[in-house]
C-alpha positions in Angstrom: 0.0 0.0 0.0 1.0 3.6 -0.5 3.3 5.0 2.2 1.1 8.1 2.6 -2.0 6.0 3.6 0.0 4.1 6.2 1.3 7.3 7.8 -2.2 8.8 7.8 -3.7 5.8 9.4 -1.1 5.7 12.2 -2.4 9.1 13.3 -5.8 7.7 13.9 -6.8 7.0 17.6 -6.5 3.4 18.7 -9.7 1.3 18.5 -8.9 -1.1 21.2 -9.2 0.5 24.7 -8.3 -0.7 28.2 -11.7 -2.3 28.8 -11.7 -4.2 25.5 -8.1 -5.2 25.9 -9.0 -6.7 29.4 -11.7 -8.7 27.7 -9.3 -9.8 24.9 -6.8 -11.1 27.5 -9.5 -12.9 29.5 -11.0 -14.4 26.3 -7.6 -15.6 25.0 -6.6 -17.2 28.3 -9.8 -19.2 28.6 -9.5 -22.6 26.9 -12.0 -23.2 24.1 -10.9 -26.4 22.3 -12.8 -27.6 19.3 -16.0 -29.2 20.4 -15.7 -27.7 23.9 -16.1 -24.0 23.2 -18.9 -23.1 25.5 -16.9 -21.4 28.4 -15.3 -19.0 25.9 -18.7 -18.4 24.2 -20.1 -17.3 27.6 -17.3 -14.8 28.0 -17.8 -13.5 24.5 -21.6 -13.2 24.9 -21.2 -11.4 28.2 -19.0 -8.8 26.5 -21.1 -8.3 23.4 -24.6 -8.2 25.0 -24.6 -4.5 25.7 -24.0 -3.8 22.0 -26.7 -6.0 20.4 -30.5 -6.4 20.4 -30.7 -10.2 20.7 -28.7 -13.3 20.6 -28.9 -17.1 20.5 -26.6 -20.1 20.7 -27.1 -23.2 18.6 -27.0 -26.9 19.6 -23.2 -27.1 19.1 -22.3 -23.8 20.7 -22.1 -21.3 17.9 -23.0 -17.9 19.4 -24.9 -15.2 17.4 -25.4 -11.6 18.4 -28.0 -9.8 16.4 -28.6 -6.1 15.6 -32.0 -5.4 14.0 -33.3 -8.9 14.3 -36.6 -8.2 12.4 -34.9 -6.9 9.3 -35.4 -9.0 6.1 -31.9 -8.4 4.6 -29.2 -10.1 6.7 -25.5 -9.4 6.8 -23.1 -11.7 8.7 -19.7 -10.8 10.2 -18.1 -14.0 11.4 -15.1 -15.5 13.1 -14.5 -18.9 14.7 -14.2 -19.5 18.4 -12.3 -22.9 18.7 -8.7 -23.6 19.3 -6.6 -26.6 18.4 -6.0 -29.1 21.1 -5.4 -32.8 21.9 -7.4 -35.8 23.1 -6.3 -38.4 25.5 -6.1 -41.5 23.4 -4.2 -44.2 25.4 -3.1 -44.6 29.0 -0.2 -46.9 29.6 0.0 -49.3 32.6 2.8 -47.1 34.0 0.7 -44.0 33.9 1.9 -42.2 30.7 -0.7 -40.8 28.3 -0.6 -40.8 24.5 -2.6 -38.3 22.5 -4.3 -37.7 19.1 -5.0 -34.3 17.5 -8.2 -32.3 17.9 -7.6 -30.0 14.9 -4.3 -29.1 13.4 -2.1 -29.4 16.5 1.6 -29.5 15.8 3.5 -32.4 17.3 6.8 -30.8 16.8 6.2 -28.0 19.4 4.8 -30.4 22.0 7.9 -31.7 23.8 8.5 -29.9 27.2 5.2 -28.0 27.0 2.9 -27.7 30.1 -0.7 -28.6 29.5 -4.1 -28.7 31.1 -6.1 -31.9 30.9 -9.8 -31.1 31.2 -11.8 -33.6 33.3 -15.2 -33.6 35.0 -13.2 -33.0 38.3 -11.5 -29.9 36.9 -8.1 -29.3 35.4 -5.3 -31.8 35.9 -1.8 -30.5 35.1 0.7 -32.5 33.0 3.7 -32.0 30.7 4.8 -33.4 27.4 7.9 -35.3 28.4 11.0 -35.7 26.2 14.3 -37.5 26.7 17.2 -35.4 27.7 19.8 -34.5 25.1 22.4 -36.5 26.9 20.4 -39.7 26.3 19.9 -39.0 22.6 23.6 -39.0 21.7 25.6 -42.0 20.6 25.8 -42.1 16.9 22.3 -43.1 16.1 19.9 -40.8 14.1 17.8 -38.7 16.5 14.1 -39.3 16.6 12.0 -36.3 15.8 8.8 -35.7 17.7 5.8 -37.5 16.1 2.4 -38.6 17.2 3.8 -42.0 18.0 6.4 -40.8 20.5 5.1 -37.7 22.2 3.4 -38.4 25.5 2.1 -36.8 28.6 3.3 -37.3 32.2 1.0 -36.1 34.9 3.1 -37.5 37.8 1.4 -40.8 38.1 3.0 -44.2 38.1 0.0 -46.4 37.1 -3.1 -46.4 34.9 -5.3 -46.7 37.9 -3.7 -43.6 39.5 -4.3 -41.6 36.3 -7.9 -42.7 36.1 -8.4 -41.8 39.8 -7.6 -38.2 38.8 -10.6 -38.2 36.5 -8.6 -38.7 33.3 -10.0 -41.0 30.7 -9.8 -41.5 26.9 -11.5 -38.6 25.3 -10.5 -35.9 27.8 -9.4 -32.8 25.9 -6.0 -31.2 26.5 -4.9 -27.6 26.0 -1.6 -25.7 26.4 -1.5 -23.4 29.5 0.4 -20.5 27.7 -1.2 -17.1 28.3 -1.7 -13.7 26.6 1.0 -11.1 26.7 2.0 -7.9 24.9 5.4 -7.9 23.3 7.4 -4.7 22.8 4.2 -2.7 23.1 3.6 -3.8 19.5 2.4 -7.4 19.3 -0.3 -9.4 21.1 1.1 -12.9 21.8 -0.6 -16.0 22.9 -2.1 -19.4 22.0 -5.5 -19.4 20.2 -5.1 -16.0 18.5 -6.2 -18.2 15.7 -9.0 -17.3 15.7 -10.3 -15.8 19.0 -8.6 -12.6 17.7 -11.4 -12.7 15.1 -14.1 -13.1 17.7 -12.6 -10.2 19.6 -12.5 -8.0 16.4 -16.2 -8.6 15.4 -17.2 -7.9 19.0 -15.4 -4.6 18.8 -17.2 -3.8 15.6 -20.5 -4.2 17.5 -19.1 -1.9 20.2 -18.2 0.8 17.7 -21.6 0.6 16.0 -23.3 1.1 19.4 -21.0 3.8 20.7 -21.3 5.8 17.4 -25.1 5.4 17.4 -25.1 3.8 13.9 -28.5 2.7 12.7 -27.9 0.0 10.2 -30.6 -0.4 7.5 -30.3 -4.2 7.6 -30.0 -7.0 10.2 -26.4 -7.6 11.4 -25.5 -11.1 12.7 -22.3 -11.2 14.6 -21.4 -14.9 14.5 -18.7 -16.7 16.6 -18.7 -20.1 15.1 -17.5 -23.4 16.6 -15.5 -26.3 15.0 -13.7 -24.5 12.2 -10.5 -26.2 12.9 -11.9 -29.6 11.9 -13.6 -28.6 8.7 -15.7 -25.4 9.0 -18.5 -27.4 10.7 -19.9 -24.7 12.9 -20.2 -22.2 10.0 -21.9 -24.9 7.9 -24.6 -25.3 10.5 -25.2 -21.7 11.3 -25.2 -20.5 7.7 -28.3 -22.7 7.0 -30.0 -21.3 10.1 -29.4 -17.6 9.4 -29.7 -17.8 5.6 -27.8 -14.5 5.2 -27.7 -12.3 2.1 -24.0 -11.3 2.7 -21.2 -12.7 4.8 -17.9 -11.1 5.7 -15.6 -13.5 7.5 -12.4 -12.7 9.4 -9.7 -15.2 10.2 -5.9 -15.2 10.4 -3.3 -15.8 7.7 0.4 -16.3 7.6 3.0 -13.6 8.0 5.5 -14.9 5.4 8.4 -12.7 6.5 9.8 -15.0 9.1 12.4 -17.7 8.3 11.6 -21.0 6.5 8.5 -19.7 4.6 8.6 -19.5 0.8 7.0 -16.3 -0.5 6.8 -17.8 -3.9 4.2 -20.3 -2.7 2.8 -18.5 0.3 2.7 -14.9 -0.9 4.3 -11.8 0.5 2.4 -10.8 3.7 3.6 -9.2 6.9 2.3 -8.1 10.3 1.9 -4.4 10.7 1.1 -3.7 7.0 -2.7 -4.0 7.4 -5.6 -6.4 6.9 -5.3 -9.0 4.1 -8.1 -9.1 1.4 -8.3 -12.5 -0.3 -9.0 -13.5 -3.9 -10.4 -17.0 -4.3 -13.3 -18.8 -6.1 -15.5 -18.5 -2.9 -14.9 -14.8 -2.6 -17.6 -12.8 -4.4 -15.8 -10.2 -6.4 -18.3 -7.4 -6.2 -18.4 -7.7 -2.4 -14.6 -7.8 -2.5 -14.5 -4.5 -4.4 -16.7 -3.0 -1.7 -14.1 -4.0 0.9 -11.3 -2.5 -1.1 -13.1 0.7 -1.8 -14.0 1.0 1.9 -10.4 0.6 2.8 -9.2 3.2 0.3 -11.9 5.7 1.3 -11.0 5.4 5.0 -7.2 5.3 4.4 -6.9 1.8 5.8 -3.8 0.0 4.6 -4.4 -3.4 3.2 -2.6 -6.4 1.6 -3.8 -8.9 -1.0 -3.7 -12.7 -1.0 -4.7 -15.3 -3.5 -6.0 -18.9 -2.8 -5.9 -21.4 -5.6 -9.0 -23.4 -4.5 -10.4 -23.1 -1.0 -9.6 -20.2 1.4 -9.4 -22.8 4.2 -11.7 -20.6 6.3 -15.4 -20.3 7.1 -15.7 -18.1 4.0 -16.1 -21.2 2.0 -18.9 -22.6 4.2 -21.0 -19.4 3.9 -20.3 -18.9 0.2 -21.5 -22.4 -0.7 -24.6 -22.4 1.5 -28.2 -21.6 0.7 -27.8 -21.5 -3.1 -24.7 -19.2 -2.8 -24.1 -16.3 -0.4 -21.9 -13.4 -1.5 -19.0 -13.8 0.9 -15.6 -12.3 1.4 -12.6 -12.7 3.7 -10.6 -10.2 5.7 -7.5 -11.8 7.2 -5.3 -10.8 10.1 -1.6 -11.5 9.5 -0.2 -13.8 12.2 3.3 -15.2 13.0 3.8 -18.8 14.2 0.3 -20.2 13.5 -0.8 -23.2 15.5 1.9 -22.6 18.2 1.6 -21.2 21.7 3.3 -18.0 20.7 1.1 -16.8 17.9 1.8 -13.1 17.2 -0.4 -10.3 15.8 0.3 -6.6 15.3 -1.8 -4.2 17.4 -2.3 -1.8 14.4 -3.5 -4.7 12.2 -6.1 -5.6 14.9 -7.3 -2.0 14.9 -7.4 -1.8 11.1 -9.3 -5.1 10.6 -11.9 -3.7 13.0 -12.0 -0.4 11.1 -12.3 -2.2 7.7 -15.2 -4.4 8.8 -16.9 -1.3 10.4 -16.4 0.9 7.3 -17.5 -1.9 5.0 -20.8 -2.3 6.9 -21.5 1.4 6.5 -21.1 1.0 2.7 -23.5 -1.9 2.3 -27.0 -0.9 1.2 -30.2 -2.5 2.4 -31.1 -5.1 -0.2 -27.9 -4.7 -2.2 -27.6 -7.1 -5.1 -24.1 -8.3 -5.6 -24.8 -10.4 -8.7 -22.4 -10.1 -11.7 -25.2 -10.2 -14.2 -28.6 -8.8 -13.4 
């Protein structure tokens, strides 16, 4: 983007304030693994309720806040609430625990991480053990972490002792890492993918309320479950809402860090603004509206192309209900699916601004078809 626009934007007051930042930290620190999102959804709903007219939660936990619930024309802004995690899969006779993925959990970052095992009796602490470097020397090729050799140690010496703690096959496991601000520039934590999105759409609702904006259509602020295992929550809620338009926000890769190929992954960076996507599921007329909204409001933005699927809930909305004009605004993020995901504070503000400004430019009953 033009340097002038970036400089102009930096002079704008911050969107995120102390109250909303406190909510963001609480929301990130609360575990919401795929299929077990309800505690996080309660926190999200408590925050957003003052800014909406109505809300509901579906059978699997997707939360929907509504402004103008009686309006016929329906616009969705959406993010997903779930985080990657693990399941207890096998407990050995000597009290060690082997796991399987719940979403795209990375086995290579697991060794030496502290975790919370969620049981009916509460949280049980454990660690991913790993042999000391001294024991791995001796001329043989070192084993890399895999699903076959990473394991949890909760301090027990027998299967019976593990089970007495309330741990059983199917218990879900999350990392205990928490939110922090790095160099007064980055928000860092686990599950910024994509509870940062849930935070940003909640902030859009706050801005609409605080600025006394009267939208001419119904706005559905959707925090969907089960994205990490195939966009399932979005699939379900899209059929219930039957929206006319959907703007989805998720994270995408900052490709400026080592070991990422820009030729295949694109050239994207934290701090340079929201990312607007091009893909078959992205409706081009709606996409033009996003770009024009950004340009009009001096919001810096980047562009990304996806060859088939966006890999986000955009696809679920786009291909529902005979086709819903849908678009994707992504937040650049470093170190996706780790416990140290990083997002730039200015990008968060600018994604919020871009969604907000785009809503102001959507007309009631707007027809996005290419041929009319």
